[in-house]
C-alpha positions as CSV (number, residue, x, y, z in Angstrom):
1,M,0.0,0.0,0.0
2,F,2.5,2.7,1.1
3,D,5.5,1.4,-0.7
4,S,3.7,1.8,-4.0
5,L,3.4,5.5,-3.4
6,A,7.1,6.1,-2.9
7,R,9.4,7.7,-5.5
8,A,13.1,7.1,-5.8
9,I,15.0,9.2,-3.3
10,P,17.8,11.2,-4.9
11,Y,21.0,12.4,-3.2
12,Q,22.5,15.9,-3.7
13,T,26.2,16.5,-3.0
14,L,27.6,20.0,-2.5
15,Q,30.5,21.9,-0.8
16,L,29.8,23.9,2.3
17,H,32.7,26.0,3.5
18,G,35.1,23.5,2.0
19,V,33.4,20.4,3.5
20,K,31.7,17.9,1.2
21,I,28.2,17.1,2.4
22,T,25.6,14.8,0.9
23,I,21.9,15.6,1.3
24,K,19.3,12.8,1.1
25,R,16.3,14.4,-0.4
26,L,13.4,12.8,1.5
27,D,11.4,15.8,0.5
28,L,11.0,14.1,-3.0
29,V,9.7,10.7,-1.8
30,H,6.2,11.9,-2.4
31,P,4.6,15.3,-3.3
32,Q,2.1,15.2,-0.4
33,I,3.3,12.6,2.1
34,S,6.7,14.4,2.2
35,G,9.9,13.6,3.8
36,N,10.1,11.8,7.2
37,K,6.3,11.8,7.4
38,F,6.1,9.1,4.7
39,F,8.2,6.8,6.9
40,K,6.5,7.8,10.2
41,L,3.0,7.1,8.8
42,K,3.8,3.9,6.8
43,Y,3.5,1.3,9.6
44,N,0.8,3.2,11.4
45,F,-1.5,2.9,8.4
46,L,-0.5,-0.7,7.8
47,D,-1.3,-1.5,11.4
48,A,-4.7,0.3,11.1
49,Q,-5.4,-1.7,8.0
50,R,-4.4,-4.9,9.7
51,Q,-6.7,-4.3,12.6
52,G,-9.6,-3.5,10.3
53,F,-10.0,0.2,10.9
54,K,-11.5,2.4,8.3
55,K,-10.9,5.7,10.0
56,V,-7.8,7.4,11.6
57,L,-7.5,10.3,14.0
58,T,-4.4,12.4,14.7
59,F,-3.2,15.7,16.2
60,G,-1.4,18.8,15.1
61,G,-1.1,22.5,15.1
62,A,-2.5,24.8,12.4
63,Y,0.7,24.6,10.3
64,S,1.5,20.9,11.0
65,N,3.3,19.0,8.3
66,H,2.0,15.9,9.9
67,I,-1.7,16.9,9.6
68,A,-1.1,17.7,5.9
69,A,0.6,14.4,5.2
70,A,-1.8,12.3,7.3
71,S,-4.8,13.7,5.5
72,Y,-3.4,12.8,2.1
73,A,-2.2,9.4,3.3
74,A,-5.7,8.6,4.6
75,H,-7.3,9.7,1.3
76,A,-4.8,7.7,-0.8
77,C,-5.2,4.5,1.4
78,G,-9.0,4.6,1.6
79,F,-9.4,5.9,5.2
80,A,-11.6,8.6,6.6
81,S,-9.7,11.0,8.8
82,A,-10.1,13.4,11.7
83,G,-7.7,15.9,13.0
84,M,-7.6,17.4,16.5
85,I,-6.2,20.9,15.9
86,R,-4.5,23.0,18.6
87,G,-6.3,26.3,19.2
88,E,-10.1,26.5,19.5
89,E,-10.0,30.2,18.4
90,L,-9.1,29.0,14.9
91,A,-12.6,27.6,14.4
92,A,-13.8,31.2,13.8
93,R,-11.1,32.1,11.3
94,P,-10.5,31.3,7.7
95,L,-8.5,28.1,7.2
96,N,-4.9,28.5,6.3
97,A,-3.3,26.7,3.4
98,T,-2.3,23.7,5.5
99,L,-5.8,23.2,7.0
100,Q,-7.5,23.8,3.6
101,T,-5.3,21.0,2.2
102,A,-6.3,18.7,5.0
103,Q,-9.9,19.4,4.6
104,Q,-9.6,19.1,0.8
105,F,-8.4,15.5,1.3
106,G,-11.4,14.7,3.6
107,M,-10.1,15.3,7.0
108,Q,-12.7,16.4,9.5
109,L,-11.1,19.2,11.7
110,R,-12.0,19.6,15.3
111,F,-10.4,22.6,17.1
112,I,-9.7,22.2,20.7
113,S,-8.2,24.6,23.4
114,R,-4.5,24.7,24.0
115,E,-5.1,23.5,27.5
116,Q,-7.0,20.5,26.2
117,Y,-4.4,19.9,23.6
118,R,-1.7,19.7,26.3
119,Q,-3.6,16.8,27.9
120,K,-3.6,14.7,24.8
121,H,-1.2,12.1,26.2
122,T,-3.1,11.6,29.5
123,A,-5.2,8.5,30.2
124,E,-8.3,10.6,30.9
125,F,-8.1,12.5,27.6
126,L,-7.4,9.3,25.6
127,A,-10.3,7.5,27.3
128,Q,-12.7,10.4,26.4
129,L,-11.3,10.4,22.9
130,Q,-11.9,6.7,22.5
131,A,-15.5,7.1,23.7
132,S,-16.1,9.9,21.2
133,Y,-14.3,8.3,18.3
134,P,-14.5,4.5,18.9
135,E,-14.1,3.6,15.2
136,H,-10.9,5.6,14.7
137,Y,-7.3,4.4,14.8
138,V,-5.3,7.0,16.8
139,I,-2.0,8.2,15.5
140,P,-0.1,10.5,18.0
141,E,1.1,14.0,17.3
142,G,3.9,14.1,14.7
143,G,3.2,10.4,14.2
144,T,5.8,9.4,16.7
145,N,5.4,6.0,18.3
146,A,7.1,2.6,18.0
147,L,5.6,2.1,14.5
148,A,7.0,5.4,13.3
149,I,10.5,4.5,14.6
150,Q,10.2,1.2,12.7
151,G,9.5,3.2,9.6
152,C,12.2,5.7,10.2
153,R,14.8,2.9,10.5
154,E,14.2,2.4,6.8
155,I,15.4,5.9,5.9
156,L,19.0,4.7,6.0
157,T,20.1,2.2,3.3
158,E,23.0,-0.2,3.5
159,N,24.9,2.3,1.4
160,D,24.2,5.1,4.0
161,L,25.4,2.8,6.8
162,N,28.6,1.9,5.1
163,N,29.7,5.3,3.6
164,F,28.9,8.0,6.2
165,D,30.5,8.9,9.5
166,L,28.1,11.7,10.6
167,I,24.3,11.7,10.0
168,C,22.4,14.9,10.7
169,C,18.6,15.5,10.9
170,A,16.2,18.1,12.2
171,A,14.2,17.0,15.3
172,G,10.7,17.9,16.5
173,T,9.1,15.0,18.4
174,G,12.1,12.7,18.3
175,G,10.7,9.8,16.2
176,T,12.8,10.4,13.1
177,I,16.1,10.6,15.0
178,A,15.2,7.6,17.1
179,G,14.7,5.6,14.0
180,L,18.1,6.8,12.5
181,I,19.8,5.9,15.8
182,E,18.3,2.5,15.9
183,A,19.4,1.8,12.3
184,S,22.9,3.3,12.7
185,R,26.2,1.5,13.1
186,P,28.1,2.0,16.4
187,Q,30.9,4.0,14.7
188,Q,28.4,6.5,13.2
189,R,27.4,9.7,15.0
190,I,23.8,10.9,14.8
191,L,23.3,14.6,15.4
192,G,19.9,16.1,15.8
193,F,19.1,19.8,15.4
194,S,16.1,20.6,17.6
195,A,13.4,22.9,16.3
196,L,12.4,23.6,19.9
197,K,14.1,25.4,22.7
198,G,15.2,23.2,25.7
199,L,16.9,19.9,26.0
200,F,13.8,17.9,27.0
201,L,13.9,16.1,23.7
202,N,17.1,14.4,24.8
203,D,15.1,12.7,27.6
204,D,12.3,11.7,25.2
205,V,14.7,10.1,22.7
206,A,16.7,8.4,25.5
207,K,13.4,6.5,26.3
208,L,13.3,5.3,22.7
209,T,16.8,3.9,22.3
210,T,19.6,2.3,24.4
211,K,22.3,3.5,22.0
212,T,24.6,6.3,22.9
213,N,26.1,7.4,19.6
214,W,23.8,10.5,19.3
215,E,23.3,14.0,20.4
216,I,20.5,16.6,20.1
217,I,21.3,20.3,20.3
218,D,19.0,23.3,20.4
219,D,21.8,25.9,19.7
220,Y,20.1,26.8,16.3
221,C,16.4,26.8,17.2
222,C,16.5,30.6,16.9
223,G,14.5,31.1,20.2
224,G,11.9,28.3,19.8
225,Y,9.5,26.5,17.6
226,A,8.7,28.3,14.4
227,K,10.7,31.4,15.5
228,T,13.2,32.9,13.1
229,T,16.0,35.5,13.0
230,P,17.1,37.7,10.2
231,E,20.4,35.7,10.1
232,L,18.5,32.4,9.6
233,L,16.3,33.9,6.8
234,Q,19.3,35.4,5.1
235,F,21.1,32.0,5.2
236,I,18.1,30.3,3.7
237,R,17.9,32.8,0.8
238,L,21.6,32.5,0.0
239,F,21.7,28.7,0.4
240,E,18.7,28.2,-1.9
241,A,20.1,30.6,-4.5
242,E,23.6,28.9,-4.5
243,H,22.5,25.2,-4.3
244,S,19.0,25.2,-5.8
245,L,17.8,23.2,-2.8
246,P,14.6,24.3,-1.0
247,L,14.6,24.8,2.7
248,E,12.0,25.9,5.2
249,Q,12.5,28.0,8.3
250,I,11.1,25.6,11.0
251,Y,13.2,22.4,10.5
252,T,15.6,22.0,7.6
253,G,16.7,25.7,7.4
254,K,17.7,25.7,11.0
255,M,19.5,22.4,10.6
256,L,21.6,23.6,7.6
257,F,22.2,26.9,9.3
258,G,23.6,25.0,12.3
259,I,25.7,22.7,10.2
260,S,27.1,25.7,8.4
261,Q,28.1,27.4,11.7
262,M,29.6,24.2,13.0
263,I,31.7,23.7,9.9
264,Q,33.0,27.3,10.1
265,R,34.0,26.7,13.8
266,G,35.8,23.5,13.0
267,E,33.3,21.3,14.9
268,I,32.6,19.2,11.8
269,A,36.0,18.2,10.2
270,S,36.6,18.4,6.5
271,D,37.5,14.6,6.4
272,Q,34.2,13.5,7.9
273,R,31.7,11.9,5.5
274,V,28.5,13.8,6.2
275,L,25.0,12.7,5.3
276,I,22.2,15.2,5.9
277,I,18.5,14.1,6.0
278,H,16.2,16.6,4.2
279,S,13.0,15.8,6.1
280,G,10.7,17.7,3.8
281,G,8.1,19.9,5.5
282,L,8.1,22.4,2.6
283,Q,4.4,23.0,2.8
284,G,5.1,25.2,5.9
285,K,7.7,27.3,4.0
286,L,7.6,31.1,4.3
287,Q,8.7,33.2,1.3
288,T,12.1,34.2,2.5
């Protein structure tokens, strides 16, 4: 079902401050189920199908890449879908492009308060949700669970495991980097660039793997989730112009900005074989 939707994933090699880096273009795996979302959703939908569900329910913010991808995946795989959207005030506003896309692919949107949304992991909230949506298979925010990690292990091929020393990715809920860590060889280093301020993501990922060959840093989150700086936006403009590779300001732009800074400071050596995972998310891109 899912594998038939995938396109061949190309690699793009370029020089960044004298260091050769290779970018794995997951953004091109599918035009709607883009990047890491393709891998995070794959086994969730296969499990829903195996259990006989016809409907799925998931969570996200108003600009969520996950919501956009999940709505199309449900549509393509023959599921009805529902989305619990953070921010009840949004119900009275015109839908943005992300939510319009989700609705276009049949997702029923329910806007809940931010306070309610923060409770989405609690047993009480999940019990109420199950009572209200008994026929829905529930996929967590960002798609991150054991099935997502299983899917994200498949991002790295045998060639990737044999030919790269450092593997970099952006990090939001931790599912993608956990899959990369689990697939990686002991001699490889996995470096995550958090889109959020704070190091709590380290604790979350540590619960998902017993390996220690990884690190997550928030040095380049630009103050927090979806926040930007003039320096970041300028970097994205110049990088795209020079390398003809699209970035967005929430995940991939911050990751490449961080890698550029680290190379200039000598924290990534010129003899390291560097693989960068482009995790997609371009539907949330600002015009920079």
